[in-house]
C-alpha positions as CSV (number, residue, x, y, z in Angstrom):
1,M,-0.1,0.1,0.0
2,V,1.3,3.2,-1.0
3,I,-0.1,6.4,1.0
4,T,0.5,10.1,-0.1
5,S,-0.8,13.5,0.7
6,E,-1.0,15.5,-2.5
7,K,-3.1,17.9,-3.9
8,G,-6.2,16.9,-5.3
9,K,-9.3,15.0,-3.7
10,T,-8.9,12.0,-1.3
11,Q,-9.1,8.9,-3.2
12,V,-8.5,5.0,-3.3
13,H,-7.6,2.9,-6.0
14,T,-5.4,0.1,-7.1
15,N,-2.8,0.0,-9.9
16,G,-2.2,-2.6,-12.3
17,H,-0.1,-5.0,-9.8
18,G,-3.3,-5.0,-7.4
19,E,-1.6,-2.4,-5.0
20,L,-3.7,-0.2,-3.1
21,L,-2.9,3.5,-3.7
22,V,-4.3,5.9,-1.3
23,N,-4.1,9.6,-1.6
24,V,-5.2,11.8,1.1
25,S,-5.5,15.4,0.3
26,T,-3.6,18.2,2.3
27,K,-6.9,19.6,3.5
28,D,-8.4,16.4,4.6
29,V,-5.2,15.5,6.5
30,A,-5.6,18.6,8.4
31,K,-9.2,18.0,9.0
32,F,-8.8,14.5,10.1
33,K,-5.9,15.4,12.6
34,A,-7.9,18.2,14.0
35,K,-11.0,15.8,14.7
36,G,-8.7,13.0,15.7
37,W,-10.8,10.3,13.7
38,V,-11.6,9.1,10.3
39,H,-14.6,7.5,9.0
40,Y,-14.7,4.4,6.4
41,S,-16.7,7.0,4.1
42,D,-13.8,9.3,4.0
43,F,-12.0,6.9,2.2
44,G,-14.8,6.0,-0.3
45,A,-16.8,3.4,1.5
46,K,-20.3,3.2,0.6
47,G,-21.7,1.0,3.4
48,D,-24.9,0.0,1.2
49,G,-24.3,-3.8,1.9
50,K,-23.7,-4.5,-1.7
51,T,-20.4,-2.5,-2.8
52,D,-17.5,-4.2,-1.9
53,D,-15.7,-1.8,0.7
54,I,-12.4,-3.6,1.7
55,D,-10.3,-1.2,-0.2
56,A,-12.0,1.9,1.6
57,I,-11.7,-0.2,4.9
58,A,-8.0,-1.0,4.5
59,A,-7.1,2.6,3.4
60,S,-9.0,4.2,6.4
61,H,-6.9,1.9,8.9
62,A,-3.6,2.2,7.1
63,F,-4.0,5.9,7.2
64,A,-5.1,6.0,11.0
65,N,-2.4,3.8,11.8
66,Q,0.2,6.0,10.1
67,Q,-1.3,9.1,12.0
68,G,-2.4,7.6,15.1
69,L,-6.2,8.2,14.6
70,V,-9.3,6.5,15.6
71,V,-11.2,4.7,12.7
72,K,-15.1,5.1,13.0
73,A,-17.8,3.1,11.3
74,D,-20.8,5.2,9.9
75,E,-23.7,4.7,11.9
76,G,-26.1,2.4,10.6
77,A,-24.1,1.5,7.5
78,T,-23.6,-2.1,6.3
79,Y,-20.1,-2.8,4.8
80,Y,-19.7,-5.7,2.3
81,I,-16.2,-7.3,2.3
82,G,-15.9,-9.6,-0.7
83,G,-13.6,-12.3,-1.5
84,K,-10.5,-9.8,-2.6
85,E,-7.1,-10.6,-1.2
86,R,-6.7,-7.4,0.8
87,T,-6.0,-7.1,4.7
88,A,-7.0,-4.3,7.2
89,L,-4.4,-3.8,9.9
90,I,-6.1,-2.4,12.5
91,Q,-3.6,-0.9,15.1
92,T,-5.5,1.9,16.6
93,D,-8.6,2.1,18.5
94,T,-12.0,1.6,16.3
95,D,-15.5,2.3,16.8
96,F,-18.1,0.0,15.0
97,G,-21.1,1.6,16.4
98,T,-24.1,0.5,14.9
99,A,-22.6,-0.6,11.7
100,A,-22.9,-4.3,10.2
101,F,-20.5,-6.4,8.2
102,I,-21.3,-8.7,5.3
103,I,-18.1,-11.0,4.9
104,D,-18.3,-13.0,1.9
105,D,-15.5,-15.6,1.9
106,P,-15.5,-18.0,-1.1
107,I,-12.7,-20.2,-0.1
108,N,-14.6,-21.2,3.2
109,S,-17.9,-21.2,1.5
């Protein structure tokens, strides 16, 4: 995973090798540090129970780990995690609130 902080908008995408590329705008870096936390939706998670949110979840935690921030799930969201090979490393406090998670693990289905 590569995390940058450049002009433009905060966005998460993968390159041709499947690596997760995360850019957090300089404005958002300041905002997140001032609040002390980030939401999964700040990194593009939909929380609709259908869209695979694993990239946004992994990016949220990677950035939070780097900055020492709390991660908060969006209230009432349902996050779908598909079978993509991606790991979210959680090293800071996380508040799942009322969110739900659907984990689709085709290997163990």
